[in-house]
Structure formats: structure tokens, C-alpha cells
N, C-alpha and C positions, 0 to 999 in steps of 0.2 A: 387793707393789707394782705391779705393772701394771693388777692387778683392781679399786683402786682410782683408777688416772690413765684409765680408759678414760671411768666418765664422765663428769670433771671435761673430759676433752675432746670427747668428744658436748654437752656443758653449753657448754661456748664455742663452737663451729660454733655450734651451735641458736641458741643468744641473737649472734652478731653475723652469722647467716646473714637476723635479719629487717632489709633491708632498710632498712625506715620506721624503724624503730627504732634500727639502727646510724645511719642517715644524719641523723635527728634527735639521737642524742648527738654527732657531730661537730660538727654547726650551732651549737653550745654549746660558751660557754667557761663551767669549772665549778671552784669551786673549795671544798674539804669539811675539816674537820680529824675525826677517829672516835681512837678510842680502844675499846683490849681489856683490862681489870684485869691483871697478876698470878695465875699460876693454878701450881699442882704441877705434874710430868711426873708420868705413872704410872711408884712402883713408887723413884722418887727424891725428892732433898727441895732441889733445884734446880726453883728459878716462872720462868715466859716471861711477859711481856706486852708491851705496846706500845702510841706512840701513834705517830698518824701524818697528814700534810699532801700535800695533791690537790690537783695544780692539772693542767689539760688543755683545749685550747684547738684550733679549726681554722685550718688557715695555709695551704689551698687551695682553691678550689672552683668546680668549670666545670659547665656542660649542654651538649653537644652533637646535638642531634634525638634521637633512640634511646640516647645514650651520655650517664653519667652518673658525672665523676671528684670525685675530695676526698681531703684528706690530713687528718691532726688527730698533734696531739702530747700524752704523759702522762708528768706526771711527779712518780714519791711519793718521799717522806722519808720514812725510819722510824724509829724514836724505838724500840729496843730496849731492852727491861728482862729479861736475863738470868743467872741469880745463881752461872754460873758457870762461871770467867774462863778453867781448863781446859780446856774443852770448846767456850766462841763466846768471844772476845774481844774483839765488837761493840758500841758501844751505837747505832752510827750507816749505816743502811743509805738504797739509792737505789739506785730504778727508773725508764728513762727508754724510752716507747714512741713509735713511728714506726709508725703507719695509711695503706696508705693499700688506699685502696677504688674500683673499677670497677664501675658495673652496667650492663645492655646488654638493653632491654625490645624484650622478642621480639615481641610481642604486649599483646594487651590483657588476657590473664589468667597471660601467661609472662617472669618477670625472670630474667635469667643475674645474682653480683653472685660478685665475687673481691674477698678480702683479703687481702693481705700486710704484714705483722706485726713488724719485726725489735726485741726488744727487749735493753738492756744493763739487769744490774742487779748489786748488789754494792757493797760496800763502797767504791767508785770511786777505790783506791788502784794501782797500778800496772798500770793494767787492761791485761788480753789478752784472745783470744779467745776462752777460758773463760768470760767473764762476759755472752756473747755467746748469742744464740738466735734462734729466731726460731716466726712464727707466718705461716703457709699453706692458708685456704680455697676452696672453690671451692661453688658450691651456685647453687639455683633455687630460686623462690616463685611456687606454682601456686596462683593465685587461683580459686576454685570458684563464690566466690558472691560479692554485695556484702558480708558479715561473714567470710566463714571461707579462711582461706590454708595453704594447705601451705608446709611448709621440706622442702627435699633436698638433701644436702650431702653434702661427706670433709672434712675436715682433717688437715694435716701436717703436727706441732711433736719441736720438738727442747727440748732441756736437761729434760726430766721425766722421769727416768731414761734408757731408752733412745727412741730415734727413735719416735715413730705413726706410726703415717699411718688412723683409721678413718673408718667412715661416720658418721652423723648424722641423725634425722629430728625434727621437731613440726610445730608448727601456733599460728596467731591464732587469734581468734574475739572481736568482736566482737558481745554477747549483746542490748545496747542501746546507744544513746547516747551511757550517760554511764559505760559500764564496759568493756573488753575485757582479755581473757585471753593470755595467752603460756605453753605448754607445750615444754618442752624438753629431755626425758630429765631430771634431775633439778630442773633449774631452772623453779618456777612464778610467773609471777611477772600480780598480779591489780591490775586498777587502777581508782578508782570514784571520776566528778567528783562529789564531795560540795555543789560550788555554781560558782561559775563562778571565782570566787575559792581554792578546796582543792579539794585533791586525795590521794585515801587508796591507799598502796599498800601489799598485804601480798604477801610473798613469800619462797621460799628458795632459794639458790645460794650454790656454791662459795667460798668464798676465801682467798688465799695467796699466797705467793711465792715464787719460790729464784733464792739470790741468791749468786756469789762469794767469799768472803774472802781476804786473807792478812794475816799478823802472821807476826813473830816470837818472839813470847811463847811457843808451844807445845810447840818442841823448842828455842830459840836460835839455829835460821835461819828462815827464814822458810817457812811451808807454807800451801797454799791447801786451805782447807774450804770445801765447797760444802754450804747451812743451808737447808731448802724448812721453811717452817710454812705450813698448808693445816686447814681446817675447815670444815664446814657450817654457813650461818648461816639462820636464819627471822628477818623480818626485819616493825615494819610503817614506814612512811613518810608521813608529813606535810608536805604542798608547796603554798605560801601563793604563788600568784601574782601579783605588788604590779602586772602591767601585763603585757602582751604582750611583755614582753623581762625583763624581772627577776625571780626568783623565789626564796624560801629556802626552804630544807626539811631536817628533824634527823628522824630517825631511829632505831630501840631495836629490839635482838633478842639474842639469844642463838647463843651460835657453840658447835655440838654437832660431834662427832665427829671433834676436832682430832687431826695432827698435826705432830710435828717429829721433823724426819732431822739428821743430818748424817754427814757421809762424806768422805775426802780422792777425791783425784782422780785414784786407782787404783784410788779403789769399794769401798775398806774403808767398813765403817760403823763409827762412832762412838755413835750416836745411834742410835735408830729406836723412838719408845717417842709413845705416844697423850698427850696434854695433859687435865686435866681443863675438864668449858665455863665458859663465862665468858659474863658479859654485853659485849652492844657498843653505840656510842654512835657518830651520825656527828651533825652539821650542815654547812652548805654553804647556796651562793650558786652560780643558775644565772641569766646572759645568755645567752638564746636567739634567737639573729640574725632 
């Protein structure tokens, strides 16, 4: 399990340590709807699929000389279709993230970055500490030229099996005025400006979450189960920039290397199996400040 999680954490770390990208994401209100159709869990007749609504928005930003402080909120509502209620009796799951971001410009070529991200994920019934996790990232951006930056850092996270502390490395490169490339372990994101109003982004990244759930239907008494669903998504996104503030986007892709896990709080595994690959679809709106 750790072998699968390490590249996920490295991906998260390198992605968030791209300070400019992280700040542009936090300086925008985004609303999206996405869907992944039902597919069978390997070796079972059980199927799993979901659709998801998400909104994220900044609520604080302050620049003080060489310091930048920012904070943002993200909420996800996941409509889950899990066909075996004896394993998981849930149809609506929720996730709330708070992101606190600090950067310090040390020189023209070096920036320090810190991000703290607590997360609450579950069915939001009888919430307790088991539904809360957090991620902490510390890193640096080192600019070697006008078009190339190295990204270095480390991340500590809870809630993905055992607590983990791992290093990560990546880079960003602008081969032309209209294009940029981010490479960070298993994430690759290439963006090309087709015109002033239309952008194309090709990429690959891990997706998924871990939710804490509670139900009386399993044993006749209340029982908590942790449910994880993760995959690797390759996608293409078109974004229409209506003006300098408003944009619409749509994305299509394939989710593969999918994994579904259900375990009790004492660590007993009830499910740990692969899930068939599936197409993914997303539409959204963004307001950039």
C-alpha cells in the first residue's frame, strides 16, 4: 500500500509547491461538476461510480514586502453509487479542505513555500477526530532562468494508511510564450494557449479521497468504516477565457489504475481490490480575481 501512496504524496507535494500555480488556483472562485460511470470491482459483481460537485474560493490574501499570505476553502459533495450495501451503505459523501499558504521571497531566484491543509471527509454524521486529517508541505522554488524553475520540498500527511513523510522534486518550464510544462513525479501538465480566449491543457494526475463513514446497517450497532477510492487520470481540457475574469472549461479523460479500499478502524480490511478503468467528464466555471 505504501508503494502506491508514495507517488501520490510526491505528486501532491510537487504540485502544491509550484507557488505561482498554487496562488493562481487560490486567487479564483471555481465551481465544477464531474462524473465517472459505474464500473465493476475486479473479482466481484459489485459496481462503483460517482458524480461530484465542487466549489473552491479564497477568503484571505495579504502581501507584505517579501511575504505573501493566503487562505482558501474547498468543498466537495460526492454522489456515490456503490452497489453492495453490506460493504458500504453510503450514497452521499462530503469533503472540506482549508488551505493556508505562506511564501517568502528570499532573492530574485529563490522562494520559500509553506502550505498547511487540514481536511474533513466523510458522511458528516456523528463527526469525530477519525474524519479529520491534514497535510503539511515545506519547499522552495529555485529559478535558474527566465523560463525554468526547480521545485524542491517535503510533505507530511495523515489519513492515507500510516502517517507519511516523504521528499519530492519537480520543475516548471516555459518553452514559449504560449506554452508551459509542469513535471512533478507522476503529474505531467502541458498547457498551450491556442488563442487569447482558448487554452488547451493535457495532463495526468492522481485523483481520489479517503472518507470516514458510520452506519447502523452493518452489524445492528454503529460501525465506522474508512472508504478510499483512487485512480490515475489522463485528461484533455479546453478553457474558454470569456474575459480577464470569467472562464468556462470542459475536460474529458480516462481513469485507470483504480483502487477501492474499505477498512475498519482497527485496521481490518474488508475490501482491497482494483476497479475497472472508466471515462471521466468535467465541466466548470472560474472567476479569476
